[in-house]
N, C-alpha and C positions, 0 to 999 in steps of 0.2 A: 468489607472496604474500607479504606482510608477518608473519612467522612470530615475531619476535624484536626487541626493543627497544622496542615499541609503546608501551606503558606510560611511558618514561622520557621520550620523544620527545615523549608527549602533555603530560608535567609541563613539559619544557622551553620549548615554544609558549607556553603557558598563563602561564607564569611572564617569558616574555619580552614579550610581549602585553597581560600583566594588566591594568597603569597606565593603558592607554589608554581601555578598554573597561569598567573594572569599574563598571558600573551595576547597580541593584538588578535584582530579576526583578518584572515585571509583574504586577498581578492579571489574575486570570484569562484566564492565556495555558496553561493543560491541554491538553495534547492526549494525550488518554485511550487512541487506538485507529486503526486504518489508518483514513488519507484524511480523517480531522480535521487541521484545520492546512493546509487549502488555500485557504481563502476568507480576505480581508482582514477585520479590523477595522471600526469606524465610523471616517469618513472624518478626523476629528480624533484618531485615535489614531495611536500611532507605529506605524511599519512598517519591516523591514529594507531595505538599499542597495539603489539599481537598478544599481546596475553593481559588478561583485567579478570577481576572478583569482583563481589561486591563492595571491596574497600580496596585491593591495588589497584592502581592507574585511574581514578575515578577523581574528576577535578569537582565535581560535585553531584549530587542529587537529590531531588526535590520529589515529596510527597503528591501524588496527583488526585485530587477530590474525582468522586464518581467512577465510572465504568466506561471503557470504550476500547475500542481498536485502531481508531485512526493514528496514522502515522504521522510524525512532527515534518513540518516543513520550515525553511530558514530565508531570513532575507535580512541582510545584512549581519546586525549580531541581534537579530532578534527571532525568536521561536514562536510558531504559531501551533496551536494543538486546540482540539474539540474535546470534550466530554459531558456527560449526561450523568446527572446528581439525582439520586433517590431522596426522598422526604421521611424514607422507612424504610424496614428491609424488603427486599427484593432478592430472587433466586442469584445465588453465585453460579458463575459460566463453571462448566465441565470442559477438563483435559481429554484429550483422545478422541477415537473413533468408535460409534455406538450405534447400534440400530434402535433402543432405547430411549423412548423420549424424543422421536422425530418430529410427531405432528404438534407442534408448539400452538396451536387450534384447541388442543385438549386441555391445556393447564389453564390454570383459574382466571378468572378475569382480572387484570390489572388494574388495580384502583390508585396507586399509589403515585401521588405528585412529581414530578421531574421539573430540575432546571436543565434545558440544554444551553453549554455554555461556549464561549471561544476564549482561549487563555492566551497571553504573551507573557513571555519568558526571555530575562536576560540571556544570549549565548555564552557570556563569560562567566558569570555568578550561577546560574540555573534561580534568580531571583525573579518574582514576579511583577511583571511590569504593569499591566492590563489584565482586565477578564470581563468581559460583555455577557449579561444573559440574554442569549436570542431568542428562548421563549419556555414559558411556564405552562404547565398540564399535565393530563395523565395521557400516557401512551394510547392512540388511536387505534394501534393494530398489535396483535402479539410479536415475539423476535425469537429464535431459536438460542437454544439455552447458550452455546457456542457463540453467538452474535452478541451486539448491543445497539443500544441506540444511538451510536455516535461512532460508526464505523468508517464511515466516508472521510477520508483525508481531506483538509482543506487545499486552495491554490490560491496562488496571489500573481499580479503582475508587477509586484515591487513599487505599485502605489496604492493599492486595494488588496484586501483578504476577503475571499468568498469562501465562505464556511456551509456547507450543505450535511443538514440532518433531515434524511430521509424520512418519507410520509410527515413532515413538518413542513421546513422551507428551506430555502438558499438567502443567505444573509450575507451584506456586505458591509466593510469595515474600513475604512484608512487605515494605514499601520499605527494610527497611534489608538485606536480601538474607537475611534466616534463613528456610531451608525451611519450608514448612505443610504442602503436602500434594503428592500427583502422582498422575496418573491416567496407565496404561502404554497403547500403544494398540496392537494386532495391524497387523504388516505386512502392506499389501495392494499386489498389484497395481495399476499404475496404466498408462493406455493408451499404450503404446511405452515405456514404463519412462519416462516424463518426470517424476515425482515429485510433490510434493505444494507447497500454496502456499495454501491456505483458512485467514485467520487468526481467531483467537477474538473473541466479542463477549461482553461483560458488560452487564446489564440488570437492574436489582432487586436480588434475593439469588440470582440464578444466572449461569452461565457457560453459553455455547452455542457448541457445537462442530458444523460440519459435517464431513464426510467422504466425499466423491465418490472412486469408485474403481472398480476394474475386477470387484470380488469381493463387496462389501456394503458400499452405500451407507448411510449414516445422517444424523440429525442426534440431539445429545444435549445434555438439559440436568443441568447438576450444579449442586451445592450449592457456591456460591463460598466460604465458611468451610470444609467439611471434605472439597470432592472426591468427594461421594457422588452415581451417579447418579442422580438426582429421574425421567427419564424416556428411553425412547433409542426412536426410530421408525427404520422403512426409509426408503429413498427410491429412487424408481423413477428413477436416476440412473446413468450410466457416471462416468470422470474428470471432473472441475472445477476451477475456480480462481479461481472468484468469493467470495469473503468475503462471509459475511450481513450485513444490514442489519438492524437493527430500527427501524420504522417506526411512530411515536406520531404517529398522527395524531385529528382530532377524534372518530371513532367507536372506535376501538379501535388497543390496540399489535400489529403484525405482525412477525413474525419470516420477513425476504423472500431467497430464496435465485436465484439466478440457475442456469439449467442446458442443456445443450445440448439436450436434450431439451423440458423444461420450464422456465420460471420460476414457483415456485412460494410462496404467503405461506401460514404457519400461526398459529395463537394462540399463546399462553404456554403451554398444555396440548400443543402437537405437533399438533392437529385442525389438517387442511388448511381452508384459508380459499377460495384462487382459484386457479385455473393457468393458463398462455399460455401459448403453442409460443415455444420457443427460437429454430430454425431458424437454429443454425448448429455445426459440428463442433466448438468448443470454446464454453465461458463464461467468461470472465475478468475484463473489467469489474464492480464493484461496482454494486451501486444505492444511488440514493440520490433525496433529496427536498428540491422547491422549489416554492414557489409553493402548496403544499399537492397537490402531484402527486409521484407516485414514477417515478423513470426508471430502467428497466431496459435494457440493451444488450449487444449481443455481438456478434461480427463475426471471421470469418476472414479473411486477406489475399486468398487464392485460392478458397477453397471455402464453401459456404453461403448459404442467403437472410440475409443479416445483417439484426438487425431492430433499432429501435430504438422502445420503447416510453413513452408516459406514461400512466398508471393513475390514474384517481381514487379515494379511501377507499370504503370499504362495500363490494367486490365481492364476490360469491360465484361457485364452478363455472367453468366454461372460459370464459376471455374471449377466446379466440385469434379472430383474422378468420377471415370465411368465406375461400372459394375464389375469391371474388367480391372480397374485399379490405373487405366490411363488418366491421362492428364495432359492439357494444353499447355501452351508456350511460358504462358505466366506464372505457371507452377514449377519452383526450381526444384523443389522435393517435396515430398511426406512421409509421415511415419505413421502407423495407426500405435502412436503410444502418445501418451499426455499427460499432464500433473493436473492434482484435482485443485488445491488451494495456491503453493506457489509458482511465480511466476517465473521461465526458464532463465538462466543465466549465462552469457556465451564470455568466456574469457579464451584471451587468443584467438585460434579458429575451434574450439569446443563448444558446445552448446553442454549444459549440465542440467539434468532436470532433476529436481529434488521432489519427492514422493511423500504425502504425509504421514505414512506409515515407518517413517525411516529408512528409506531406499534412495537411491542416486542412480542415474542413468548418463551416458552421454554419447552424444553425437558431431559429427563433424557439421559444423555451422553452415558450411558453405554447399556440402553433398548431401547431406544426410546419411554418411554413413555412420553404422551403429559402432563407436571405439570399445565401448564395454556396456553390456545390458543392468539390471539390477544389481547393485551392490549395498549389500546390508551398513548401516551405520550403528557400530555396537552400543547399542544402550540409548539412542535415538528417541525411540518410541514417537513421538507425534510432531511433527511439525507442519504449521501453518503460515508463515511468515516467509517472505523470499528470501533465497542467498545475497550476498553480496560479497565483494573482493575489493583486496588490497595486498602489496606485499607478497605478491605472487600466490597467495592462499584463497582459498574459497571458505568463507563463512556462513554457518548456519544457525539459526536459534531456535532451538525447540520452545515447545509448550511448557517446560519445566522451565527455563531461564537460561540453559546451559548452550551454549554456545559451542559446535563442534570445526574446528580449524581443518580443513580438506585440503590433500596436495589435487591441484588442476592435472587435466591431461588424463592420459592413456592408463597411467599406473593410479588407482583409487589407493588412497591411505589416508586414512584420520589420525592426524598428526597431535594433538594434543585437545583438551576441551578447556572452556572459560565458565565457570561455574557462577551464577550470580544467588541472592540469598533464597532462601526454600519459599518464601511467599511470591518470588516474582513469575508468574505467570505469565506467558510471552505469545502474544498472536498479531502484533504490530511488528511491521517492516523497520528495520535500523537505518538509518542514512548515514553515510560521511559527510563529515564538512570540513575540510582541508586537514587537520590532524586531530579531528575531534570525530567520535562516533557516537551518535543519539539513541539510545534504546529505551524504546516506552514498554513497559511491562503495565499489569494489572495492578501494582502498587504505586509506582513512582516513574520519575523521569532517569536517565542517567546519563551524564558527559562522561565517556570513555578519553581519556589524554593523560598523557606521558607528563611527570612534572619539569619543570623547567631545570636546565642544570645547576648545580649549587654555584652561587657567586654568581647568576646571570642577573640584570637589572630588571624589573618588573617595566610592562608597557604602561606608558601613561595612559589613566583612566578616564 
């Protein structure tokens, strides 16, 4: 892990490269929460480069201390990121899928002191603007060898930043790093000691926090200005990893959470609206909306009747298909196919499902018609982060830090690859910020951006 000299390195890289890339931050490029910043803007808007490496088309790169798989969020010209820094040696994450070392409860007791931190970087230069230690201590619970103690992505409403650290607490800061309030969490047991990663969401005047575990699963609404609990309801669920999604449809606003037993929707007062069978032993992908439909998926690589559902607004009660596969009027379609970690991505009318073991399938997102079955991504190996798109291409980065550019639609084709450095293990989902692409790896944060044309005048700073 890089635990030292990271700020100096980031400032050095920014100073070295800044004169070539010193462009103004584009309007309308805020990335306020997890899994925003995957879809491109309009065709006439700028987009990041299609090709890059650890040195090509890199505006700056900043070493990040500690270990975390949270994604960056952006507001204006500021990037917010979380991490957890160990004060001694800890186990390094391992790439790939495996059946050994599954039970983290069998690891030796972790007594290494940590610092859970929130970091703020300048989007234009990569320099550190501020950092805050949210919590210091020894981890109360174990975590999987592929997980971290800072896997939850922060969120912002443009006035405050809300950073969640599972089994520790939710911490609120203003955009300049001033602590405003905190909401401590009771550490709970998770399945096989795998840890936590359900990110918070902010909507209206509330922050919503789902906490699924083996002891006491809950959904909590807090006042975003004070941290006061407005309501908290129990959830009939065990450990899950799917971040809630706020679905604003023409009929109402719903909080949707995918689970191993049920995917459920609640109104803004915590009343259950509908549910549908999860049919998987793990729920990780996040629900999302397109074409007026809600898409919910989950699936393990080996076990479970993995499913992807497309749900219409206005549903009530149990929507689960019958044993014969019959569905009610609020299910547009469903298939017995779902991804393990990555959330599917819709480009045009096509839903692309990326699988951890380096395969991709494609369905018509409006009808559920299968366009093609699993196609192997050559040398793809293992994927954990979710895919993204711009310039008419689908991009997905594997755990080795290699991005594959894939032709969307019916004709599957890998067009080329963009590798990073050899130590750039990647499990966080990158985000598009105008003509920039932010990629968080185990070692550092990259800003991918094409240099300004020769002879152009840098924007005022």
